[in-house]
VOPAMI-526060 format. One record per atom (N, C-alpha, C): residue number from 0; x, y, z. Coordinates in steps of 0.2 Angstrom, whole numbers, plus 5000, padded with zeros to 4 digits. Example, Ala and Ser with C-alpha at 12.3 -4.5 7.8 and 13.67 -1.06 7.14 Angstrom:
2
0_5066_4972_5039
0_5062_4978_5039
0_5066_4984_5039
1_5064_4989_5035
1_5068_4995_5036
1_5064_5000_5039
END
This chain:
314
0_4975_5148_4322
0_4972_5149_4316
0_4977_5152_4311
1_4977_5149_4305
1_4981_5151_4300
1_4978_5151_4293
2_4979_5155_4288
2_4976_5155_4282
2_4980_5149_4278
3_4976_5147_4272
3_4979_5143_4267
3_4978_5146_4261
4_4983_5150_4259
4_4982_5154_4253
4_4987_5151_4248
5_4993_5149_4250
5_4998_5145_4246
5_4999_5139_4249
6_5001_5134_4245
6_5003_5127_4248
6_5010_5128_4252
7_5013_5134_4252
7_5019_5135_4256
7_5017_5137_4263
8_5010_5138_4264
8_5008_5140_4271
8_5008_5134_4276
9_5009_5128_4273
9_5008_5122_4277
9_5015_5118_4277
10_5018_5117_4283
10_5024_5113_4283
10_5023_5106_4283
11_5029_5102_4283
11_5028_5095_4282
11_5024_5092_4288
12_5025_5094_4294
12_5021_5091_4299
12_5014_5092_4299
13_5012_5098_4297
13_5005_5100_4296
13_5002_5096_4290
14_5005_5095_4285
14_5003_5091_4279
14_5001_5084_4281
15_5006_5081_4285
15_5005_5074_4287
15_4999_5074_4292
16_4998_5079_4296
16_4993_5079_4301
16_4986_5079_4297
17_4986_5083_4292
17_4980_5084_4288
17_4978_5077_4284
18_4983_5074_4282
18_4982_5068_4279
18_4980_5062_4284
19_4983_5062_4290
19_4980_5058_4295
19_4973_5059_4297
20_4972_5065_4297
20_4965_5067_4299
20_4960_5065_4293
21_4962_5066_4287
21_4958_5064_4281
21_4956_5057_4282
22_4961_5053_4283
22_4960_5046_4284
22_4954_5044_4289
23_4955_5047_4295
23_4950_5046_4300
23_4943_5049_4298
24_4943_5054_4295
24_4936_5057_4293
24_4933_5053_4287
25_4937_5050_4283
25_4935_5046_4277
25_4932_5040_4280
26_4935_5037_4285
26_4933_5030_4288
26_4927_5031_4292
27_4926_5037_4295
27_4921_5037_4300
27_4918_5045_4300
28_4915_5047_4295
28_4913_5054_4294
28_4908_5056_4299
29_4904_5051_4302
29_4898_5053_4307
29_4901_5055_4313
30_4908_5053_4315
30_4911_5055_4321
30_4912_5063_4321
31_4912_5066_4315
31_4913_5073_4315
31_4907_5077_4313
32_4901_5074_4313
32_4896_5078_4310
32_4894_5084_4314
33_4896_5085_4320
33_4894_5091_4324
33_4900_5096_4325
34_4906_5095_4321
34_4912_5098_4322
34_4911_5106_4321
35_4907_5108_4316
35_4906_5115_4314
35_4899_5118_4316
36_4896_5115_4321
36_4890_5117_4324
36_4890_5125_4326
37_4886_5129_4323
37_4886_5136_4324
37_4891_5140_4320
38_4895_5137_4316
38_4900_5140_4311
38_4897_5142_4305
39_4899_5147_4301
39_4897_5149_4295
39_4903_5150_4290
40_4902_5147_4284
40_4907_5147_4279
40_4904_5151_4273
41_4908_5156_4271
41_4907_5159_4264
41_4911_5157_4259
42_4907_5155_4253
42_4911_5153_4247
42_4911_5159_4242
43_4916_5163_4241
43_4917_5169_4237
43_4920_5167_4230
44_4916_5166_4225
44_4918_5163_4219
44_4917_5168_4213
45_4922_5169_4210
45_4922_5173_4204
45_4922_5169_4198
46_4924_5163_4199
46_4924_5158_4193
46_4918_5152_4194
47_4916_5150_4189
47_4911_5144_4189
47_4915_5138_4193
48_4911_5133_4196
48_4914_5128_4199
48_4910_5122_4200
49_4912_5116_4200
49_4909_5110_4201
49_4912_5107_4207
50_4918_5104_4207
50_4921_5100_4213
50_4922_5105_4219
51_4925_5111_4217
51_4927_5115_4223
51_4921_5117_4227
52_4916_5120_4223
52_4910_5122_4226
52_4906_5116_4230
53_4905_5111_4227
53_4901_5105_4230
53_4905_5102_4235
54_4911_5101_4235
54_4915_5097_4240
54_4915_5102_4246
55_4916_5108_4245
55_4917_5112_4251
55_4910_5113_4255
56_4905_5114_4251
56_4898_5115_4254
56_4896_5109_4257
57_4896_5103_4254
57_4894_5097_4257
57_4899_5095_4263
58_4905_5096_4262
58_4909_5095_4268
58_4908_5099_4274
59_4907_5105_4273
59_4906_5110_4279
59_4899_5108_4282
60_4894_5108_4278
60_4887_5107_4280
60_4886_5100_4283
61_4889_5095_4281
61_4888_5088_4284
61_4892_5088_4290
62_4896_5093_4292
62_4900_5093_4298
62_4896_5098_4303
63_4890_5100_4301
63_4886_5104_4306
63_4886_5111_4305
64_4890_5114_4299
64_4890_5121_4298
64_4885_5123_4293
65_4885_5130_4292
65_4881_5133_4288
65_4885_5136_4282
66_4883_5136_4276
66_4887_5138_4270
66_4883_5143_4266
67_4886_5149_4264
67_4883_5153_4260
67_4887_5154_4254
68_4884_5154_4248
68_4888_5155_4241
68_4887_5162_4239
69_4892_5165_4237
69_4892_5172_4235
69_4896_5172_4228
70_4892_5172_4223
70_4894_5171_4216
70_4897_5177_4213
71_4899_5177_4207
71_4902_5183_4204
71_4897_5189_4203
72_4891_5188_4203
72_4886_5194_4202
72_4884_5196_4209
73_4885_5192_4214
73_4883_5194_4221
73_4887_5200_4225
74_4893_5199_4224
74_4897_5204_4227
74_4901_5209_4223
75_4904_5206_4217
75_4908_5210_4212
75_4913_5214_4216
76_4918_5210_4219
76_4923_5212_4223
76_4927_5217_4219
77_4928_5223_4222
77_4932_5228_4219
77_4929_5232_4213
78_4923_5230_4212
78_4919_5234_4207
78_4913_5237_4210
79_4908_5234_4213
79_4903_5237_4216
79_4905_5240_4223
80_4910_5237_4226
80_4912_5239_4232
80_4919_5237_4233
81_4923_5241_4237
81_4930_5240_4238
81_4931_5233_4242
82_4936_5230_4240
82_4938_5224_4243
82_4938_5224_4251
83_4942_5229_4253
83_4943_5230_4260
83_4936_5231_4264
84_4932_5234_4261
84_4925_5236_4264
84_4921_5229_4265
85_4921_5225_4259
85_4918_5219_4259
85_4921_5214_4265
86_4927_5214_4265
86_4931_5209_4269
86_4929_5211_4276
87_4929_5217_4278
87_4928_5219_4285
87_4921_5218_4287
88_4916_5219_4283
88_4909_5217_4284
88_4908_5210_4285
89_4911_5206_4280
89_4910_5199_4281
89_4913_5196_4287
90_4918_5199_4289
90_4922_5196_4295
90_4917_5197_4301
91_4912_5201_4301
91_4907_5202_4306
91_4902_5196_4306
92_4901_5193_4300
92_4896_5188_4299
92_4898_5181_4299
93_4904_5180_4296
93_4907_5173_4294
93_4913_5171_4299
94_4914_5165_4299
94_4919_5162_4303
94_4925_5161_4298
95_4924_5160_4292
95_4929_5159_4287
95_4927_5159_4280
96_4931_5160_4275
96_4929_5160_4268
96_4934_5156_4264
97_4931_5153_4259
97_4935_5150_4253
97_4934_5154_4247
98_4939_5156_4244
98_4939_5161_4238
98_4942_5157_4232
99_4938_5158_4226
99_4940_5155_4220
99_4940_5161_4215
100_4946_5164_4213
100_4946_5170_4210
100_4951_5170_4204
101_4950_5175_4199
101_4955_5175_4194
101_4962_5178_4196
102_4962_5182_4201
102_4968_5185_4203
102_4970_5183_4210
103_4977_5180_4211
103_4979_5178_4217
103_4980_5185_4222
104_4981_5190_4219
104_4982_5196_4223
104_4976_5198_4226
105_4970_5197_4223
105_4964_5198_4226
105_4963_5194_4233
106_4965_5188_4233
106_4964_5184_4239
106_4969_5187_4244
107_4975_5189_4243
107_4979_5192_4247
107_4977_5199_4250
108_4974_5203_4246
108_4971_5209_4248
108_4965_5208_4253
109_4961_5203_4251
109_4955_5202_4255
109_4957_5199_4262
110_4962_5195_4262
110_4965_5192_4268
110_4968_5197_4273
111_4970_5202_4270
111_4973_5208_4274
111_4968_5211_4278
112_4962_5211_4276
112_4956_5215_4280
112_4951_5210_4283
113_4951_5204_4281
113_4947_5199_4284
113_4951_5195_4290
114_4949_5197_4296
114_4953_5195_4301
114_4951_5188_4304
115_4949_5184_4299
115_4947_5177_4301
115_4950_5172_4295
116_4949_5166_4295
116_4952_5161_4291
116_4950_5162_4283
117_4955_5162_4279
117_4954_5163_4272
117_4958_5156_4269
118_4954_5153_4264
118_4957_5147_4261
118_4956_5149_4253
119_4962_5147_4250
119_4962_5148_4243
119_4959_5142_4239
120_4953_5143_4236
120_4950_5138_4233
120_4952_5137_4225
121_4956_5142_4223
121_4959_5142_4216
121_4960_5150_4215
122_4966_5151_4212
122_4968_5157_4210
122_4972_5156_4203
123_4974_5161_4200
123_4978_5161_4194
123_4985_5158_4196
124_4987_5158_4202
124_4994_5156_4204
124_4994_5149_4207
125_4989_5148_4211
125_4990_5141_4215
125_4983_5138_4215
126_4983_5132_4217
126_4977_5128_4218
126_4979_5123_4224
127_4980_5126_4230
127_4983_5121_4235
127_4978_5116_4238
128_4972_5117_4238
128_4967_5112_4240
128_4967_5106_4236
129_4967_5107_4229
129_4968_5102_4224
129_4974_5098_4225
130_4979_5101_4226
130_4986_5098_4227
130_4986_5093_4233
131_4983_5096_4238
131_4983_5092_4244
131_4978_5085_4243
132_4973_5086_4240
132_4969_5081_4238
132_4972_5076_4233
133_4976_5078_4229
133_4980_5074_4224
133_4986_5070_4228
134_4989_5073_4232
134_4994_5070_4236
134_4992_5065_4241
135_4986_5066_4244
135_4983_5061_4248
135_4981_5055_4244
136_4978_5056_4238
136_4976_5051_4233
136_4982_5047_4231
137_4988_5050_4230
137_4994_5046_4228
137_4996_5042_4233
138_4996_5045_4239
138_4998_5041_4245
138_4993_5035_4247
139_4987_5036_4246
139_4982_5031_4247
139_4983_5026_4242
140_4984_5027_4236
140_4985_5022_4230
140_4991_5018_4230
141_4997_5022_4232
141_5003_5019_4232
141_5006_5017_4238
142_5003_5019_4244
142_5006_5017_4250
142_5010_5022_4253
143_5014_5025_4250
143_5019_5030_4252
143_5022_5034_4246
144_5026_5038_4247
144_5029_5042_4241
144_5037_5039_4240
145_5039_5035_4244
145_5046_5033_4244
145_5047_5029_4238
146_5052_5031_4234
146_5054_5027_4227
146_5048_5027_4222
147_5044_5032_4223
147_5038_5033_4218
147_5040_5039_4214
148_5038_5038_4207
148_5039_5044_4203
148_5032_5047_4200
149_5031_5053_4201
149_5025_5057_4199
149_5027_5061_4193
150_5023_5060_4187
150_5025_5064_4181
150_5019_5069_4179
151_5020_5075_4178
151_5015_5080_4176
151_5017_5082_4169
152_5011_5081_4165
152_5012_5083_4158
152_5007_5088_4156
153_5009_5094_4153
153_5005_5099_4151
153_5007_5106_4152
154_5002_5110_4154
154_5003_5117_4156
154_5006_5118_4162
155_5011_5123_4163
155_5014_5125_4169
155_5009_5130_4173
156_5004_5127_4175
156_4998_5132_4178
156_4998_5132_4185
157_4992_5134_4188
157_4992_5135_4195
157_4992_5128_4199
158_4989_5123_4195
158_4989_5116_4198
158_4996_5113_4199
159_5000_5114_4193
159_5007_5112_4194
159_5011_5116_4199
160_5010_5122_4199
160_5013_5126_4204
160_5013_5123_4211
161_5006_5122_4213
161_5005_5119_4220
161_5008_5112_4221
162_5007_5108_4215
162_5010_5101_4216
162_5018_5101_4217
163_5021_5106_4214
163_5028_5107_4215
163_5030_5109_4222
164_5026_5113_4225
164_5027_5115_4232
164_5026_5109_4237
165_5021_5105_4236
165_5020_5100_4240
165_5025_5094_4239
166_5027_5093_4233
166_5032_5088_4231
166_5038_5090_4235
167_5040_5096_4235
167_5046_5098_4238
167_5046_5097_4246
168_5040_5099_4249
168_5039_5099_4256
168_5039_5091_4258
169_5036_5087_4254
169_5035_5080_4256
169_5041_5075_4254
170_5046_5078_4251
170_5051_5074_4248
170_5050_5069_4243
171_5045_5071_4238
171_5043_5067_4233
171_5047_5068_4227
172_5046_5063_4222
172_5050_5063_4216
172_5045_5065_4210
173_5046_5071_4208
173_5041_5074_4203
173_5045_5077_4197
174_5043_5074_4191
174_5045_5076_4184
174_5040_5079_4181
175_5041_5085_4178
175_5036_5088_4174
175_5038_5090_4167
176_5034_5089_4162
176_5035_5091_4155
176_5030_5096_4153
177_5033_5102_4151
177_5029_5108_4148
177_5032_5111_4142
178_5028_5114_4138
178_5031_5117_4132
178_5036_5123_4135
179_5041_5125_4131
179_5045_5130_4134
179_5042_5136_4136
180_5037_5138_4132
180_5033_5145_4133
180_5029_5144_4139
181_5027_5138_4142
181_5022_5137_4147
181_5025_5133_4153
182_5031_5136_4155
182_5034_5132_4161
182_5030_5135_4167
183_5031_5131_4173
183_5028_5134_4179
183_5031_5140_4181
184_5028_5144_4186
184_5030_5150_4188
184_5037_5150_4191
185_5041_5154_4189
185_5048_5154_4190
185_5050_5155_4197
186_5047_5159_4201
186_5048_5160_4208
186_5046_5154_4212
187_5041_5151_4210
187_5038_5145_4214
187_5043_5139_4213
188_5045_5138_4206
188_5050_5133_4205
188_5056_5134_4208
189_5059_5140_4209
189_5065_5141_4212
189_5065_5140_4219
190_5059_5142_4222
190_5058_5140_4230
190_5057_5133_4231
191_5054_5130_4226
191_5053_5122_4227
191_5059_5119_4227
192_5063_5121_4222
192_5070_5117_4221
192_5074_5118_4227
193_5074_5124_4230
193_5078_5126_4236
193_5075_5121_4242
194_5069_5121_4242
194_5066_5116_4248
194_5067_5109_4247
195_5068_5107_4240
195_5069_5100_4239
195_5076_5098_4241
196_5081_5103_4241
196_5087_5101_4244
196_5087_5099_4251
197_5083_5102_4255
197_5082_5101_4262
197_5078_5094_4263
198_5073_5093_4259
198_5069_5087_4261
198_5071_5081_4257
199_5076_5081_4252
199_5078_5076_4248
199_5073_5074_4242
200_5068_5079_4241
200_5064_5078_4235
200_5068_5079_4228
201_5065_5076_4223
201_5068_5076_4217
201_5063_5079_4212
202_5065_5085_4210
202_5061_5089_4205
202_5065_5090_4199
203_5062_5088_4193
203_5065_5088_4187
203_5060_5091_4181
204_5063_5096_4177
204_5058_5098_4172
204_5061_5097_4165
205_5057_5096_4160
205_5059_5095_4153
205_5054_5097_4149
206_5055_5097_4142
206_5050_5099_4137
206_5048_5092_4133
207_5050_5087_4136
207_5049_5080_4132
207_5045_5076_4137
208_5038_5075_4135
208_5034_5071_4139
208_5036_5064_4140
209_5039_5061_4135
209_5041_5054_4136
209_5047_5053_4141
210_5051_5058_4141
210_5056_5058_4146
210_5053_5059_4153
211_5048_5063_4154
211_5045_5064_4161
211_5042_5058_4163
212_5038_5055_4159
212_5034_5049_4161
212_5038_5042_4162
213_5044_5042_4160
213_5048_5036_4160
213_5048_5033_4167
214_5046_5027_4167
214_5046_5023_4174
214_5041_5027_4179
215_5037_5031_4177
215_5032_5034_4182
215_5027_5030_4185
216_5025_5031_4191
216_5020_5027_4194
216_5013_5031_4194
217_5014_5038_4193
217_5008_5042_4192
217_5009_5047_4186
218_5004_5047_4182
218_5005_5052_4176
218_4999_5057_4178
219_5000_5063_4178
219_4995_5069_4180
219_4995_5074_4174
220_4989_5075_4172
220_4988_5081_4167
220_4982_5085_4169
221_4982_5091_4165
221_4977_5096_4166
221_4975_5099_4159
222_4970_5103_4159
222_4968_5106_4153
222_4974_5111_4150
223_4974_5112_4144
223_4980_5116_4141
223_4978_5123_4141
224_4971_5125_4141
224_4969_5132_4142
224_4964_5132_4148
225_4967_5136_4153
225_4963_5136_4159
225_4957_5142_4158
226_4953_5141_4163
226_4947_5146_4163
226_4950_5153_4164
227_4948_5158_4159
227_4950_5164_4159
227_4956_5165_4154
228_4958_5160_4151
228_4963_5160_4146
228_4960_5159_4139
229_4954_5159_4138
229_4951_5157_4132
229_4953_5161_4126
230_4955_5168_4127
230_4957_5172_4122
230_4964_5172_4120
231_4968_5167_4123
231_4975_5166_4121
231_4975_5162_4115
232_4975_5165_4109
232_4974_5162_4102
232_4981_5158_4101
233_4980_5152_4099
233_4986_5149_4097
233_4990_5145_4102
234_4987_5145_4109
234_4991_5142_4114
234_4991_5134_4113
235_4985_5131_4111
235_4985_5124_4110
235_4990_5121_4105
236_4992_5125_4101
236_4997_5123_4096
236_5004_5121_4099
237_5005_5123_4105
237_5011_5122_4108
237_5011_5115_4112
238_5005_5112_4112
238_5004_5106_4116
238_5002_5100_4112
239_5004_5100_4106
239_5002_5094_4102
239_5005_5088_4104
240_5011_5088_4106
240_5014_5081_4108
240_5013_5080_4116
241_5009_5084_4119
241_5008_5083_4126
241_5002_5080_4128
242_4999_5076_4124
242_4993_5073_4125
242_4994_5066_4129
243_4991_5065_4135
243_4991_5058_4138
243_4987_5053_4135
244_4990_5049_4131
244_4987_5044_4127
244_4990_5037_4129
245_4987_5032_4125
245_4990_5025_4126
245_4997_5024_4125
246_4999_5028_4120
246_5006_5027_4118
246_5011_5030_4123
247_5009_5036_4126
247_5013_5039_4132
247_5013_5034_4138
248_5007_5031_4139
248_5007_5027_4145
248_5012_5021_4145
249_5013_5019_4139
249_5018_5013_4138
249_5025_5015_4140
250_5027_5021_4140
250_5033_5024_4143
250_5034_5023_4150
251_5028_5023_4154
251_5028_5023_4161
251_5028_5016_4164
252_5028_5015_4170
252_5027_5008_4173
252_5021_5005_4171
253_5021_4998_4171
253_5015_4994_4169
253_5009_4996_4173
254_5009_4997_4179
254_5004_4999_4183
254_5003_5006_4185
255_5005_5010_4180
255_5004_5017_4181
255_4997_5019_4182
256_4996_5024_4187
256_4989_5027_4188
256_4989_5034_4184
257_4983_5036_4182
257_4983_5042_4178
257_4978_5047_4182
258_4980_5053_4183
258_4976_5058_4186
258_4975_5064_4182
259_4969_5067_4184
259_4967_5073_4180
259_4962_5077_4185
260_4964_5083_4186
260_4960_5087_4191
260_4953_5089_4189
261_4951_5088_4182
261_4945_5090_4180
261_4943_5097_4180
262_4939_5100_4176
262_4936_5097_4170
262_4941_5095_4165
263_4939_5089_4161
263_4944_5087_4156
263_4941_5088_4149
264_4946_5090_4144
264_4944_5091_4137
264_4946_5085_4134
265_4942_5080_4134
265_4944_5073_4131
265_4945_5074_4123
266_4951_5071_4121
266_4953_5072_4115
266_4958_5077_4114
267_4959_5081_4119
267_4965_5086_4119
267_4970_5084_4124
268_4970_5086_4130
268_4976_5084_4134
268_4976_5077_4137
269_4970_5073_4136
269_4969_5066_4138
269_4964_5063_4133
270_4965_5057_4131
270_4961_5053_4127
270_4955_5050_4131
271_4949_5049_4128
271_4944_5046_4131
271_4946_5039_4134
272_4950_5036_4129
272_4952_5029_4131
272_4956_5029_4138
273_4960_5033_4139
273_4964_5033_4145
273_4960_5035_4151
274_4956_5041_4150
274_4952_5043_4156
274_4947_5038_4158
275_4944_5034_4154
275_4940_5028_4155
275_4943_5022_4156
276_4950_5021_4156
276_4953_5015_4156
276_4955_5013_4163
277_4958_5007_4163
277_4960_5004_4169
277_4965_5007_4173
278_4969_5012_4170
278_4974_5015_4174
278_4971_5022_4177
279_4965_5024_4175
279_4963_5030_4178
279_4960_5030_4185
280_4963_5035_4189
280_4960_5035_4196
280_4957_5042_4197
281_4955_5045_4191
281_4952_5052_4191
281_4947_5053_4196
282_4942_5048_4196
282_4936_5050_4200
282_4937_5048_4207
283_4942_5044_4209
283_4944_5043_4216
283_4948_5049_4218
284_4952_5052_4214
284_4955_5059_4215
284_4950_5064_4216
285_4944_5064_4212
285_4939_5069_4213
285_4936_5068_4220
286_4934_5062_4222
286_4931_5061_4228
286_4935_5063_4234
287_4941_5062_4234
287_4946_5064_4239
287_4946_5072_4240
288_4944_5076_4236
288_4943_5083_4237
288_4939_5084_4243
289_4933_5080_4243
289_4929_5081_4249
289_4932_5079_4256
290_4935_5074_4256
290_4938_5071_4262
290_4944_5076_4265
291_4948_5077_4260
291_4954_5081_4262
291_4952_5088_4264
292_4947_5091_4261
292_4945_5098_4262
292_4941_5098_4269
293_4938_5093_4271
293_4935_5092_4278
293_4941_5093_4283
294_4946_5089_4281
294_4952_5089_4286
294_4955_5096_4286
295_4956_5099_4280
295_4959_5106_4280
295_4955_5110_4284
296_4948_5110_4283
296_4944_5115_4287
296_4944_5113_4295
297_4944_5107_4297
297_4944_5105_4304
297_4951_5107_4307
298_4956_5106_4303
298_4963_5107_4306
298_4964_5114_4307
299_4962_5118_4302
299_4964_5125_4302
299_4959_5129_4306
300_4953_5127_4306
300_4948_5131_4310
300_4947_5128_4317
301_4948_5122_4318
301_4947_5119_4325
301_4939_5119_4327
302_4938_5118_4333
302_4931_5118_4336
302_4932_5121_4343
303_4927_5124_4346
303_4927_5127_4352
303_4929_5122_4357
304_4934_5124_4361
304_4937_5120_4367
304_4941_5115_4365
305_4943_5114_4358
305_4947_5109_4356
305_4952_5111_4350
306_4958_5110_4351
306_4963_5113_4346
306_4962_5108_4340
307_4964_5111_4334
307_4964_5107_4328
307_4969_5101_4329
308_4975_5102_4332
308_4980_5097_4333
308_4977_5091_4336
309_4972_5092_4341
309_4970_5087_4345
309_4966_5082_4341
310_4964_5084_4335
310_4960_5079_4331
310_4964_5074_4328
311_4971_5075_4328
311_4975_5070_4325
311_4978_5065_4330
312_4976_5066_4336
312_4979_5062_4341
312_4975_5055_4341
313_4979_5050_4342
313_4976_5043_4342
313_4973_5042_4349
END
């Protein structure tokens, strides 16, 4: 058993095993309907959620497990009760938790005292489950990553941080365009670039969206102002030329696919025309959160008498 708090927690072999398992689960979900019989998952969410909440709850429950949702008013981690106390108590009740928090440090602190599986469902630093779903979708749509170009346009946020890590681990070609003041986290980018030298990945950053998307097979964007940043006055002004619109798509490959992790602010980072257009795979991407997270849960948690790795055997 290992935690998934950062995308760095999974090596290339583990990532490919999860993707292979995802394919099997997606093709035949009924074969795994009893995988988590007798298991209990806690969803500890400080932030509102649609896809993360629903996909994890549906995924775990349809595989035979029980899910309990603990929202921001239910526990108040570190406010009503110390994090270490909550973690040690919940470890007596639950088999694993998924955490969606404002602070990455909170997940690390919780995991220190919760002696069972912890999965990062989103923090201010990373969104690893989202990125795994995204790369599975890219491989599903394009066949593989070889000679394919992925372009990210927008804010250097938690999603981009995790995409950079997985691109480096998987040997992918990822170009990103962000405003100078909103580049990805420096330590993550540095580590991803170092990893890219080992795997042959190509990671390139720029402040010019047209340059990033040139000949791209995938264009990915996200909101300019993330949840919890609403008080950052004037941030949007830096993103005026970073909108994914029809003009930007013309710089990419003719059959480019467009991705967005949602929720989308139509008319800001992406136009309604693009998200509803023929290039959009946004809702296929959203669906794959369910299938990939089932695979993540199964691979990391396993089932009694059967190792997680055995599920990937043919």
